[in-house]
MARLO-124250 format. One line per 3 residues: their letters; for each residue x, y, z of C-alpha. Coordinates in steps of 0.001 Angstrom, whole numbers, plus 524288, in hexadecimal, padded with zeros to 5 digits. Layout:
N
a = X Y Z; ...
This chain:
603
msh = 1FF67 22BAF 0E166; 202E5 221B1 0D746; 1FF67 22B23 0CD2E
lre = 2070F 2359F 0D2AB; 212C4 22D39 0D2F2; 20FCD 22AD9 0C286
rgw = 20D0B 238B7 0BEA8; 217CA 23CF5 0CA6E; 2210C 243E6 0C028
iig = 2160A 24A62 0BC10; 21503 25247 0C68A; 22362 25219 0C959
llf = 224B1 25881 0BC69; 21B2D 26258 0C03C; 223DF 266F7 0CBFF
lyl = 22F7D 26797 0C34E; 22737 27089 0BA2F; 22444 27897 0C714
vaa = 23154 27A46 0CA83; 23824 27D3F 0BD8B; 22C26 287D6 0BC88
glv = 231E3 28D14 0C9A8; 23F69 28E1C 0C4EE; 23C63 29409 0B7E6
lri = 23541 29EFF 0BF58; 23F71 2A083 0C894; 24B47 2A34E 0BBD7
pht = 2465F 2B2F2 0BC16; 248B8 2B370 0CA03; 257BA 2AD21 0C957
ymr = 262BA 2B43B 0C6E5; 270F9 2B0B0 0C312; 27BD9 2AEEB 0C99F
ede = 289B2 2AFA3 0C872; 28B40 29F49 0C54B; 280F6 2A120 0BBF1
eia = 286DF 2AA98 0B37B; 29436 2A16B 0B3B2; 28B9C 296FC 0AD89
frt = 288BC 29ECC 0A201; 294BC 2A3FA 0A07E; 29B71 29714 0A16F
tsr = 29365 290F2 0967C; 29272 29E3C 08D6F; 29A6B 297F0 08270
dli = 29CE7 28A2B 07D74; 29CF6 27E6B 086D8; 2AB98 27C76 085B0
ftl = 2AD6A 288EB 08CCE; 2A222 285B9 0966D; 2A92F 27813 09ADD
ryq = 2B652 2805C 09B4F; 2B0E1 289E0 0A372; 2AD24 27F53 0AC0A
vea = 2BB3F 27880 0AC14; 2C2AD 28475 0ACE1; 2BC2D 29031 0B3E6
dvq = 2AF1F 28929 0BB93; 2AE18 27DF4 0C4F9; 2A1E8 279D6 0C07B
apa = 29DCA 26D79 0BBA6; 29AFD 26CE7 0ACA8; 28D85 2669B 0AB73
wfi = 283FA 27176 0ACCE; 28C3A 2797D 0A580; 28BCC 2723E 09A2D
lfw = 27D7B 270E7 09C01; 27B09 28040 09C50; 28536 282EE 0911D
gwq = 27AAD 27ACB 0879A; 27028 27E9A 08E3F; 273D5 28BF5 089F2
qma = 2748A 28929 07C07; 26660 28727 07B4F; 2612E 28F67 084EF
gst = 26999 29A02 085FD; 27177 2A154 08EF3; 2673D 2A7B7 097DE
efs = 26443 2A746 0A612; 257A9 2A21A 0A3C1; 25B9E 29671 09BBC
grv = 26671 29519 0A49E; 25C15 291DD 0B159; 2522C 28B1D 0A6B7
lsi = 25EBD 280B1 0A61E; 25EE3 27F96 0B58B; 2505D 27D37 0B710
lit = 25004 27363 0AC4F; 25B24 26BDA 0B2BD; 2530C 26CDB 0BFA0
mlt = 2474E 268BE 0BABB; 24F90 25B0A 0B5F2; 253E4 25AF9 0C40C
laa = 245D5 25BD6 0C971; 241DA 250E7 0C108; 24DF7 249A6 0C59A
ayr = 24AEA 24C4F 0D3F6; 23C6A 246D9 0D115; 24127 23AE6 0CB1E
lar = 24B95 238F6 0D7B9; 24065 23C17 0E123; 237C4 232DC 0DB00
lwt = 2425C 22855 0DAA4; 245E7 22A4E 0E76D; 237C9 227EF 0ECE3
gap = 23033 221DC 0E209; 22652 22D2B 0E2BB; 2256F 23AA7 0DBAB
qpg = 220D3 24437 0E635; 22E00 243FF 0EC68; 23246 24916 0DF8C
wfa = 227DC 25388 0DD48; 229EE 258DF 0EB2F; 2396E 2596F 0E844
aav = 235E1 2604E 0DB0A; 22D1F 26B01 0E392; 238B6 26B3E 0EEEB
lgv = 24222 26F85 0E50C; 2399A 27985 0DCE4; 23832 28235 0E9CC
say = 24667 27ECE 0ED93; 24D7A 28BEB 0EC6D; 25B30 28644 0EC24
fti = 2564C 27DB0 0E0AD; 24F51 28903 0DA00; 25DAD 28F73 0D910
yal = 265A0 2853E 0D517; 25B73 28099 0CC3D; 259E9 28D69 0C39C
eir = 26997 29088 0C4DC; 27140 29210 0B72C; 27BF2 28875 0BF14
pya = 27EF7 27A43 0C0A0; 275B6 278A9 0CBD2; 269A5 27346 0C491
lvm = 27045 26938 0BC69; 27707 266C6 0CA82; 26ADB 26329 0D067
lla = 26697 25B3B 0C3BE; 2722C 2528C 0C4EE; 27194 25144 0D391
tas = 26533 24B09 0D177; 266FC 243E8 0C754; 2722A 23E1A 0CE54
mga = 26A54 23A57 0DB29; 261C8 23398 0D246; 26C37 22BA3 0CB9B
fwr = 27369 22970 0D977; 2650F 224DE 0DF21; 26398 21A8C 0D3FB
wqr = 2700F 214CC 0D59B; 26D9F 212DC 0E3DF; 26233 20C5B 0E176
rrt = 26833 2051E 0D620; 274B0 20281 0DA71; 278B8 1FF92 0CB34
prs = 2860D 2024A 0C57A; 27E4A 2099A 0BA83; 27635 211FC 0C434
ali = 28288 21626 0CA96; 28A0A 219BA 0BE09; 27D8C 22336 0BC04
yga = 27ECF 22903 0C98A; 28C9A 229F2 0C612; 289A0 23220 0B903
sva = 2816F 23A5E 0C080; 28BD8 23E2B 0CA9F; 294CC 241F7 0BEBD
aml = 289FB 24900 0BA8C; 287B2 2512A 0C603; 29528 253B4 0C6C2
yah = 295A2 25A57 0B8A8; 28C0D 26347 0BE14; 290E1 26788 0C95B
yll = 29CD3 2630B 0D3B5; 296CD 26402 0E0D3; 28D3E 25A29 0DD3D
afl = 295DC 25008 0E250; 28F6A 253A2 0F096; 28432 24CDA 0EB17
vav = 28CF6 241C0 0E615; 29131 24043 0F415; 285B7 24009 0FA40
qmi = 2813F 2355D 0F06B; 28D09 22E66 0F50D; 288DB 23119 1040F
yvw = 27B4E 22AE2 10073; 2822F 21EB2 0FC6D; 28B2A 21BCD 1066B
vfe = 28124 21EFF 11113; 27405 21C9F 10CF3; 27633 210AF 101BC
rgw = 2821B 20C6E 10A9C; 289EB 20A32 0FEB7; 29626 20618 10571
rsp = 28EF7 1F98E 1072F; 28CE1 1F7AC 0F888; 2999E 1F464 0EFF3
all = 29006 1F5BC 0E41E; 28A40 20336 0E807; 298E2 20731 0EA4D
rqg = 29D1E 2031E 0DE14; 29195 208BD 0D6B1; 294D9 214EB 0DD81
lga = 2A28C 212B9 0D789; 29F0F 21371 0CAC7; 29651 21D82 0CC35
aas = 2A192 226E7 0D03C; 2AA71 2207A 0C47B; 29F58 2242A 0BB46
ala = 29CBA 23101 0C1EF; 2AC5C 23371 0BFC9; 2ADF0 22FA9 0B2D5
lwl = 2A253 23747 0AE10; 2A833 24372 0B5C4; 2B69C 24136 0B233
pwl = 2B75B 24A9D 0A59C; 2B3B5 25513 0AC55; 2BD28 2517A 0B820
paf = 2C821 259E2 0B1E4; 2BFF6 26554 0B0D0; 2BC00 26291 0BFC3
fnq = 2C8E9 262D7 0C4A8; 2CD40 26FEA 0BCC7; 2C19A 275D4 0C32E
lat = 2C63C 2717C 0D01B; 2D3E7 277B2 0CF09; 2CD75 28539 0C990
vra = 2C4CA 28721 0D364; 2CDA8 285A4 0DD30; 2D738 28E68 0D751
vel = 2CCC4 297D6 0D6BC; 2C7C0 29694 0E41F; 2D592 297DC 0E7E6
asg = 2D8B8 2A417 0E285; 2CBEF 2A9CB 0E54C; 2CF5D 2A628 0F373
sar = 2BF41 2A0D8 0F52C; 2C201 2933C 0F6D0; 2BF0B 28B96 100DE
gla = 2C04D 27DC5 105A7; 2CAE5 273CD 0FF0D; 2C2DA 27565 0F21B
gig = 2B4E2 27C1D 0EC36; 2B1F6 28873 0E806; 2B0C7 292A5 0F275
ntt = 2ADCA 29F0F 0EC0F; 2A174 2965E 0E7E2; 29BC3 28F2A 0F33F
ept = 29A46 29339 1021F; 29EB1 28DE9 10D82; 297BB 2819B 11660
tlq = 292C2 28971 121DC; 2849D 289BA 12955; 27F28 2950B 12158
avg = 282A2 28E2E 1149D; 27AEF 280B2 118BA; 270FE 289CD 11E4A
rll = 26F25 29180 110CE; 26F23 283C6 10985; 2654F 27E59 111E5
sla = 25C34 28C17 10F72; 25E6D 28B3F 102BD; 25B59 27D5E 101A6
sng = 24E64 27EC4 10815; 24980 28BF1 103EE; 24CD4 290FF 1113C
qtl = 2436F 287B6 11776; 24E6E 27E7C 11D72; 24670 279F3 127BC
llm = 23BB8 27556 11E01; 2459B 26F4A 116BC; 24C85 2664B 12241
lvl = 23F2A 263EB 1269D; 23AF9 25B77 11AA6; 2469D 256BA 118F8
lwg = 246C5 251A4 12695; 23752 24D99 1227F; 23BB9 245D7 116CB
ava = 24714 23E2D 11DEE; 23D56 237F2 12875; 23457 2365C 11FE6
lrr = 23D39 23075 1158D; 247A7 22A71 11EAC; 24938 21E85 11858
srs = 24A1E 22455 10A99; 257EA 2252F 10567; 25473 22BE6 0F8F1
ygl = 24F58 236B5 103A0; 25BF5 23590 10B82; 263E7 238EF 0FDB7
all = 25B6B 2436D 0F93B; 2600A 24A38 1075A; 26E99 24586 1052E
wgl = 26B8C 24CF2 0F81A; 265D5 25906 0FDBB; 26D7C 25B2F 10A8F
gap = 27999 250E9 1090A; 27DB6 2561B 0FDB3; 27E1C 265A1 101A3
aaa = 283D0 260D8 1106A; 28F51 2599C 10A04; 291DF 266C7 10035
lla = 2931B 26F44 10C5E; 29B17 265AF 11381; 2A4DE 2650A 108FB
nlf = 2A3F8 27440 10801; 2AABC 274AF 1139A; 2B5F0 2702D 10D27
vav = 2B501 27381 0FEC2; 2AD4B 27F35 0F982; 2A08C 276F5 0F327
ytp = 2953F 27D0A 0F96F; 28C74 286EB 0F42B; 27CF6 28603 0F34C
ryv = 27DF0 28296 0E467; 2877D 27854 0E53B; 27C8D 26F75 0EE03
syl = 271CD 273D1 0E543; 26DD9 265F4 0E216; 26A57 263E7 0F02A
tvg = 25CD5 2697B 0ECBB; 257DF 25E67 0E47E; 25AB8 254B1 0EF42
lgl = 25656 25CE7 0F8A7; 249CB 25E7F 0F0FB; 24898 24FBE 0F08B
alg = 24A0A 24DB9 0FE6C; 23F3C 258E1 100AB; 23606 25320 0F769
mal = 236F5 244A3 0FD93; 2348C 24975 10AF6; 2297B 25161 10659
atf = 22481 245A4 0FDDC; 22593 23EF6 109C9; 219EB 2476D 111F6
par = 20D39 24113 113EA; 2048A 24110 10891; 1FAC7 249B4 10B34
wrw = 2064D 2541B 1108B; 20F41 2520A 10666; 20B3B 25BEF 0FC0B
aal = 208C5 26646 1040C; 216D9 26470 10ACB; 21A4F 265FA 0FE90
vaf = 21425 272AB 0FAFB; 216FB 277DB 1087D; 22605 27658 105FA
tvl = 22656 27A52 0F783; 21D7B 286DA 0FB4F; 22732 28912 1071E
nlw = 233C8 288A8 0FECE; 22D81 290C3 0F36D; 22AA8 29AC5 0FE22
tlp = 238CF 29A89 10284; 24015 29970 0F567; 2438E 2A785 0F04F
sqf = 2494E 2A78A 0FE55; 254AB 29ED0 0F91E; 256B5 2A4C9 0EB9B
pre = 263C9 2ACAF 0E980; 26227 2BAF6 0ECA1; 26DFC 2C011 0EA4C
rip = 26EB7 2BD08 0D9E0; 26C26 2CA54 0D491; 2632A 2CAB7 0CA53
hrl = 26A1D 2CF9F 0BEEC; 25F55 2CA2F 0B58D; 255C6 2D09A 0BA2C
lfr = 25CD6 2DE1D 0BD1C; 26209 2DF68 0B04D; 255D6 2DBCD 0A885
qis = 24D99 2E6BB 0AF97; 25A1B 2F049 0AC57; 256E1 2EBB4 09E63
qta = 24AD3 2EF72 09EBD; 24B15 2FBEE 0A4B5; 25861 2FF3A 09DD5
rad = 257B5 307FA 0907B; 2634B 30727 08614; 26AEA 311E8 08A99
dvv = 26AAE 30F73 097AE; 279F0 30E3C 0A0A6; 27999 302B9 0A854
ffd = 283B3 306CB 0B1A9; 2899F 2F988 0B970; 2908E 2FFA2 0C5A6
gln = 29731 2F7CF 0CF23; 29380 2EAA3 0C464; 29EB9 2E370 0BF3C
ige = 29682 2E08B 0B21E; 29F11 2D54F 0AD61; 29CE5 2CE0B 0B8BD
nll = 2967C 2C087 0B324; 289C8 2BE8E 0B942; 2872A 2CD2A 0B84E
rwq = 28BF0 2CD67 0AA6D; 28414 2C2AB 0A56B; 27792 2C890 0AB3C
ldh = 279AB 2D72A 0A4D0; 27C43 2D095 097A7; 26F43 2C849 099A6
ylt = 2669C 2D12D 09F07; 26A1E 2DF55 09CF9; 2672B 2E189 0902E
kpd = 26448 2EECC 09183; 26CC2 2F8F3 09215; 27667 2F3D6 0873C
rrq = 283F6 2F13B 08CDD; 289DC 2FCDD 085DD; 2821A 30289 0926B
wvt = 287CE 2FCF3 09D08; 291BA 303A4 0A4F5; 299D4 301F2 0B2AB
daa = 29E46 30EE3 0B541; 29661 31B6F 0B926; 29E22 323BB 0AF84
qvg = 29841 31CF5 0A4E5; 28BC4 31E4F 0A79C; 28D02 32C90 0A00F
ear = 281AE 3338F 09DEE; 277C4 32742 09B08; 26A07 32AB3 09F85
rvw = 267C1 31EBC 0A57D; 2707D 31730 0ACBE; 26D05 3089D 0B535
hvt = 276A6 30826 0C07D; 278DF 2F9DA 0C29C; 2801D 2F51D 0CE89
daw = 281FC 2EA17 0D987; 28997 2F279 0E2EB; 27F44 2FCF9 0E56B
fdp = 285AD 2FFE4 0F26A; 2922F 3023A 0ED5D; 294E4 3111E 0EFD7
vvq = 29B2A 3111E 0E2B2; 28FEC 30B4E 0DB27; 28511 31482 0E288
ahf = 28E5C 31FFA 0DF4F; 28F66 31D11 0D0C5; 27EF9 31BB8 0D18E
rlv = 27D7E 32960 0D92B; 2868F 32D9E 0CDC3; 27DA4 32985 0C1F1
ers = 2724B 32BB1 0C8E4; 27451 33BBA 0CB38; 26E7B 33D98 0BE18
rpl = 2672F 331AE 0BB67; 25C2E 32D73 0C592; 25A9B 320F7 0CA13
qqv = 24DE7 31A27 0C2D8; 24E03 30B86 0C422; 2544A 30148 0CD9D
igr = 256C2 2F3C3 0CAA5; 25B3D 2EAB1 0D46B; 25DC2 2EA91 0E171
cdr = 269E4 2EAFD 0EBBF; 265E9 2E294 0F846; 26D51 2D7FA 100F9
dwc = 269FC 2CD98 0F651; 26EFA 2D4D7 0E954; 27299 2E36E 0E43D
fla = 27113 2E5A9 0D6DA; 26B39 2F379 0D2F0; 2681D 2FA33 0C5AA
qll = 2635A 307C6 0C7B2; 25FC1 30F5B 0BB53; 2631A 31E0C 0BBF5
egp = 25C39 326F2 0B221; 26167 33417 0AE64; 255B0 33DA8 0A805
pqr = 25495 33EA4 09791; 258D4 34D9F 097C0; 26760 35160 09D6E
spt = 2637B 36053 09CAD; 255E5 363BC 0A2E1; 24A8F 3693C 09B78
wfg = 246DB 37430 0A59F; 238E5 3783E 0A76E; 23B50 386B5 0AB9C
dql = 246BF 38820 0B3B2; 240AF 37DB5 0BDA7; 2408E 36F5C 0B975
gfl = 24A28 3698A 0AEFE; 24428 35CF0 0A8C2; 24D57 352CA 0A34B
gad = 24596 34AF9 09A30; 23BB5 340FF 09C49; 237E7 3319C 09917
vea = 22C72 32FD9 0919C; 22774 321FE 09017; 21A45 3215F 0890C
dwp = 210ED 31566 08A57; 20898 31BB1 0802F; 1FC0A 31E03 08254
avi = 1FBB2 3193D 090EF; 20526 32264 0977C; 210D6 32A58 095DA
aar = 21B74 32906 0A015; 225D9 3336A 0A15A; 231DC 3363B 0ABD8
lww = 23544 3441E 0ABB0; 2431B 348A8 0B0C5; 24571 354EF 0B7A5
qve = 24F80 35BC8 0BFDD; 24FAE 3692F 0C600; 25C90 37247 0C7CD
rtp = 254A8 379EB 0D3CD; 247E0 3769D 0D9F3; 23D0B 37C46 0D3C5
dqd = 23616 38860 0D8F6; 22750 381F0 0D978; 22069 3757C 0D6BB
ysi = 21E7C 373E5 0C811; 21683 368D2 0C27C; 21B95 35FE7 0B6BE
glh = 21218 35A87 0AC66; 212F4 35262 0A210; 209F6 35249 09586
lla = 20625 349A0 08BAD; 203AF 3523A 07F1D; 1FC2C 34E9F 07343
add = 2003A 35397 065E5; 1F860 35FB6 066D6; 1FD65 3632E 074CA
tlv = 1F29B 35BBB 07B19; 1F3F6 358AE 089FD; 1F21C 34A05 0893C
aqa = 1F677 3461D 096B6; 1FF7C 34C02 0A092; 20596 3494A 0AE34
dgp = 208C1 35517 0B5D6; 20F27 35744 0C546; 21AD8 356A7 0CC7E
iad = 22623 34EA5 0C8A3; 22452 342A1 0CCAF; 2328B 33C9A 0CFC4
qfs = 23423 32C00 0CF0D; 23B79 32E09 0DAA6; 23961 339C8 0E2E1
gvt = 2285E 33929 0DE19; 2218D 34658 0DD60; 22B2C 35061 0DD2A
ptl = 2253E 36056 0DD27; 22F05 36943 0D45A; 2316E 36FBF 0E28C
slv = 238C3 36437 0E760; 241E7 3602C 0DB7B; 25041 36039 0DF50
pgr = 25988 36669 0D71E; 2623A 35BA7 0CECE; 258A6 3510E 0D03F
lyi = 252CC 34981 0C5BA; 243AC 346F4 0C6C0; 23D4B 33D04 0BEEA
drr = 23070 33F33 0BC82; 2270F 33480 0B9A1; 219DF 33758 0B2F3
all = 21039 33009 0A8C7; 205F6 33444 0A072; 1F8C3 32D64 09E88
vpp = 1F67C 32D12 090E0; 1E594 32E94 08EB7; 1E158 32271 0886E
dap = 1DA0F 32B74 07DA5; 1E610 33246 079A4; 1E879 33117 06B91
pgs = 1F41A 32EC7 06328; 1FCD2 337D6 05F3F; 20A0D 34051 06300
yal = 20A56 342DF 072DD; 21535 34A2A 07A0F; 219B3 34CE1 08871
alv = 21935 35917 08D37; 2203E 35E22 09A9D; 21C9E 369C1 0A161
vyd = 22053 36F9B 0AF60; 216A0 379F0 0B57F; 21287 3816C 0C13D
wmt = 205E8 378BF 0C48E; 20112 381ED 0CBFB; 20098 38C4E 0BF63
grr = 202A1 3844D 0B44E; 20F42 38B3B 0B10C; 2186E 38209 0A911
lpl = 226E4 38430 0A987; 22D24 387BC 09D25; 2386A 38102 09684
adg = 2452C 386BB 08F22; 23D85 388A7 08349; 2315E 38F28 08A83
qdr = 22817 3836C 087AE; 2215A 37E66 092A1; 220B1 37053 090FF
lii = 229B6 365E0 08C7A; 22749 35B4B 08368; 22FB1 34EB6 087AF
wrg = 22880 34382 07EE1; 2222C 341F4 072B6; 21A23 33542 06E1D
dwd = 21095 33045 06556; 2067C 328D3 066D4; 20076 320F9 05AEA
């Protein structure tokens, strides 16, 4: 056991690496929300612009935005690098939480267990990845709690001043960390009976003075932000309560409390409460456990109560509770009997890992994924028709600029009339159930059958990119007076396979059943490979010519397997239409009985 105590930091480091790996693996499945785009926009110029924006047009504290601006100068302004910054800050938070748990308990296990608990917490994971101040908020809350605990243990003016500096740092990161300060003061008053200690009161006043002195330079900006937000709230009609930000917060209701508990427990509120209750019994004399509970439960409770009068609550504003809750759970699990302790931790983390995805946001549209899929499939001359979408909206525009690399912006249109004669059109919308949007879609689809659908439209989110493609030829080449051929798209993966899409249309249903032959011919006209049979439409399947509907486009997909012993040379693809019973071919207008649709050389 003493060996583990001496080497505990190594195991703690292993836990940190595992959590970091989990967060990095989560990045590809995390998509931006509106506030994250604001973070990029407000730090896109010089540092003066970043600070002026916060003072004049926003209500945020400045510390994280300064840090994020500096980070972008080194790592670039990408979504990935922004999340990496949050992960790096989170690693410092976990390290500080481990040290705090060890300081509180004198043992490494509670710190290990807390790191494991936080690693499978959906609440912690969401805000450890956000390109917003919340990772820094969690770090500074942890650092402040460490400084606060040292002050309470040492009771020296120096430790009080250090704690005061930590309070100023928190307020430079997020104003609503004031609720954590309130909880710390409640702890001093109730658990440490600060009212009985004049020296402690004097030190507390000194801590407050140091915090105010350090925060004083930002105070005028803070008052300007208060006036700005109040004016905006009153003008928009979203004001709620005496102050606060009504349009970004939610009222205190039983449903709001339930959602917070569900998020904090990965949907396992009963399990969370049972473990905390076990800890309350096993650690009933532990003031550090009481402080962790005040941090994890008391601070959000204070925010929810204050939210009855001022609009200050939304889950992200109290995300720092996750560290306190993780410490309380880690301490509680570490009090299990020695032979069951690790089994309890494994069971707890496995259950939470299983329910982890249930708490991740479902309403965020995965623009990055969708636009990258379009770019991979699109051709340079495709037209992208944004129907019912405001491509000037900030988040959408940022995603388009960064991830829709093809087609070029010159091919983006917002009006059905601008589609013109383009062969391939991407119909992109987030309002599929709008009758006007569907009317536009049908208009474009008349001459361009649907080929591919990217995205979906359900109760979580709606965003569809549908590829509509017309035939290569506007005028058909007629086989007899029966089948109109509108061109072919040929893809040669030589020498393995040649794939072709054959486009057909009829003016009237043919009078008999014809077979279609796609023949690969060598330079000496020798037949090398063939694929014969009825039309195999990509939507309706095998379709005899006797079943063809006039006016409808049919896309016949065929593949020719090239013999492995085919010699290098020139090759051609010939198309024939014939009566499968007699072998009689339908002639072309020039009297030929076959149409060469492709030529290629194999060296």
